[in-house]
Structure formats: structure tokens, C-alpha cells
C-alpha positions in Angstrom: 0.0 0.1 -0.1 1.6 3.4 -1.1 0.8 6.2 1.4 1.8 9.0 -0.6 0.0 12.2 -1.6 0.4 15.2 -3.7 -1.4 18.8 -3.5 -1.3 21.7 -5.7 -2.9 25.2 -4.2 -3.1 28.0 -6.2 -4.7 31.6 -5.1 -3.8 35.0 -5.8 -1.3 35.2 -2.9 0.4 31.7 -3.3 1.3 28.8 -5.6 2.0 25.7 -3.8 3.0 22.1 -5.2 3.5 19.6 -2.3 4.2 15.9 -2.4 4.9 13.4 0.3 5.4 10.1 1.2 4.6 8.9 4.7 7.1 5.7 4.5 9.9 7.3 3.3 13.5 8.0 4.8 13.1 11.9 5.5 14.7 13.1 1.8 13.4 16.8 1.3 13.5 19.1 -1.6 12.3 22.4 -0.2 12.0 25.6 -2.0 9.7 28.4 -0.6 11.4 31.5 -1.0 11.6 31.9 2.9 15.1 30.5 4.3 14.0 30.2 7.8 11.0 28.2 6.8 12.9 26.1 4.3 15.2 25.2 7.5 12.0 24.3 9.7 10.4 22.0 6.7 13.9 20.2 6.0 14.3 19.3 9.6 10.5 18.3 9.9 11.3 16.1 6.9 14.4 14.6 8.4 12.6 14.1 12.0 9.6 12.8 10.6 10.9 10.3 8.0 8.5 11.6 5.6 9.9 12.3 2.3 8.7 15.7 1.5 9.1 18.2 -1.7 7.7 21.5 -1.5 7.8 24.4 -4.3 6.1 27.1 -3.1 5.9 30.9 -4.2 4.0 33.8 -2.7 3.4 37.3 -2.2 6.5 37.6 0.3 6.9 41.2 -0.6 3.9 41.4 1.5 5.2 39.3 4.1 5.6 35.7 4.9 2.0 35.0 6.2 0.4 33.6 3.1 3.1 31.3 1.9 3.4 29.5 5.5 0.0 29.2 6.1 -0.8 27.8 2.7 2.0 25.4 3.0 0.4 24.3 6.4 -2.9 23.9 4.6 -1.3 21.8 1.8 0.7 19.5 4.4 -2.2 19.1 6.0 -4.4 18.0 3.2 -1.5 15.6 2.1 -1.0 13.9 5.3 -4.9 13.5 5.4 -4.9 12.0 1.8 -2.0 9.6 2.4 -3.5 8.2 5.9 -6.5 7.1 3.9 -9.1 5.2 6.3 -6.1 5.0 8.7 -6.2 1.5 9.2 -3.3 -0.2 11.4 -1.8 3.0 12.1 -0.4 4.2 15.8 -2.9 7.3 15.8 -1.2 8.8 19.0 2.3 10.3 18.7 4.2 12.5 21.2 7.8 13.7 21.6 9.9 15.9 24.3 12.7 17.5 22.2 15.6 19.6 23.9 17.3 22.3 22.0 20.1 23.4 24.3 18.0 25.7 27.0 14.6 25.1 25.4 12.2 22.2 25.6 9.4 21.4 23.7 6.5 19.2 24.5 4.2 17.9 21.5 1.3 15.2 21.7 -0.9 14.7 18.7 -4.0 12.4 17.8 -4.8 11.5 14.4 -8.4 11.5 15.4 -10.4 13.2 12.4 -11.0 16.3 14.9 -9.2 19.4 14.3 -7.9 21.1 17.7 -4.9 23.2 18.2 -3.3 23.9 21.9 -0.3 26.2 21.3 1.5 27.2 24.7 5.1 28.6 23.6 6.4 32.3 24.6 9.0 33.6 22.2 11.4 36.4 23.5 11.5 38.3 20.5 9.1 38.6 17.5 11.4 37.7 14.6 14.2 35.3 14.2 16.2 36.7 11.3 13.4 38.1 9.1 11.0 35.3 9.9 7.9 36.4 12.3 7.7 33.8 15.0 3.8 34.0 15.2 3.7 32.3 12.1 4.9 29.1 13.8 1.5 28.9 15.1 -0.3 29.9 12.1 1.5 26.9 10.3 0.3 24.7 12.9 -3.0 25.7 13.0 -3.2 25.6 9.1 -2.0 21.8 9.4 -4.4 21.3 12.2 -7.5 22.4 10.3 -6.6 20.3 7.2 -5.3 17.2 8.6 -7.9 17.1 11.1 -5.7 16.2 13.6 -5.6 17.2 17.6 -2.1 18.6 18.4 -0.9 20.2 21.8 2.6 22.0 21.8 3.9 23.2 24.8 7.2 25.0 25.7 7.6 25.1 29.4 11.0 27.0 29.0 13.2 28.4 26.5 15.2 31.9 25.8 15.9 32.0 22.0 13.5 32.1 19.3 15.1 30.3 16.8 15.6 27.2 19.3 12.2 27.4 20.4 10.7 27.3 16.5 13.4 24.5 15.7 12.6 22.3 18.9 8.8 22.6 18.1 9.2 21.5 14.4 11.4 18.6 15.6 9.1 17.3 18.3 6.2 17.8 15.9 7.8 15.9 13.4 8.9 13.2 15.9 5.2 12.9 17.4 3.9 12.7 14.0 6.5 9.9 12.9 5.1 7.5 15.7 1.7 8.4 14.9 1.6 7.6 11.4 3.4 4.2 11.7 1.6 1.4 10.6 1.4 -1.3 13.7 -1.6 -3.4 12.9 -4.5 -3.7 10.4 -7.7 -2.4 12.3 -8.7 1.0 12.6 -7.5 2.4 16.0 -10.8 3.3 17.4 -13.7 1.6 19.2 -16.0 3.7 16.7 -14.4 1.7 13.9 -13.8 4.7 12.1 -11.2 8.2 12.5 
């Protein structure tokens, strides 16, 4: 069974082509025009074990919001599509990732219900030219479109780059566990997710 998906999303603000393979080795080709975001998506692929290709262009002369959000939408749609009926998946995943002085905790449930809890305080508004508020925007877009219950908690951290990176790594590690096939049945007493 191939757990691959591709999404094309074109609006007046962005043009995105995203493809992924859930059972990959973490290979990535990322081009969004936003250096820090490319870095986050590269490490997401590596730590999730998901093969990921993203080609995105957007109105970055305005700001990075539309591009980041729309990539989150496309990633969520692709993960949902690739999971199919979710038969045999682990369903739940969690990770605690340290990054120097920062600790990020992520737990998720591929429940079919979209809900985000995001508890992270950044010490500055930007890392480089990247607005760190977009980390939450990306996660919300992913959650809404993948229909995932996602909890992100950063109890401490002093460096905005480290906080964002720890969140993406913990998110990746948690998703890696949740999408893993360990059985044959849909992991729900309802028989569907």
C-alpha cells in the first residue's frame, strides 16, 4: 500500500506544489523563498521520516504569512490524503525535544477532529526576518486540514530560533510515531477515524 499524496494549491497570493511519502526516509526538497521556513521544513522531513517536496511561491514582498499558512494547509491535506482510512496506524504520537536551553513537548492524535493547543512564548517577534508568530499559524493550518488534535507546549526557552526548531522537531517526531503502521484495524472503538 502506497501512502503518498500530492497537493496543488494556487490562489491570488500563493502557488504551492507539495508531495509527500509517509513511509520514506526523510528526504526533502524544499523551496519556499523563505530561508528560515525552508530550514524548519527540512528538519521536519528528516525527523519525521517523511519524504517531502515543496515548491512554493507567494507574495513575500507583503510578508511571509500567506506562504507559511498555505504550505501548512497543503501539508495537512497531503497527510490526511496519504493516511487514507487510517487502518493499522498507531494514531497517537508524542515527543519531548531539547534544543540547548529550550524544551518542546508535542502530543498529537490523528483523530479526525481538528484542535490546536499552542503554549509557547517567544522572547522576540522575529528570528532573522521570520515572524515567529507564523509557527502557530502554520500549526493551525496543518491541524485544520489534517483533522488532527495537536498540543504544543514549551515550558521554557530563551532563544526564538531554538524554540521554533524544537517545536518543529518535536512535531515531526510525534507525527512519525502516530502514522506508523503497527496493525490492521482502525484504532478506534467507533471503527472509524
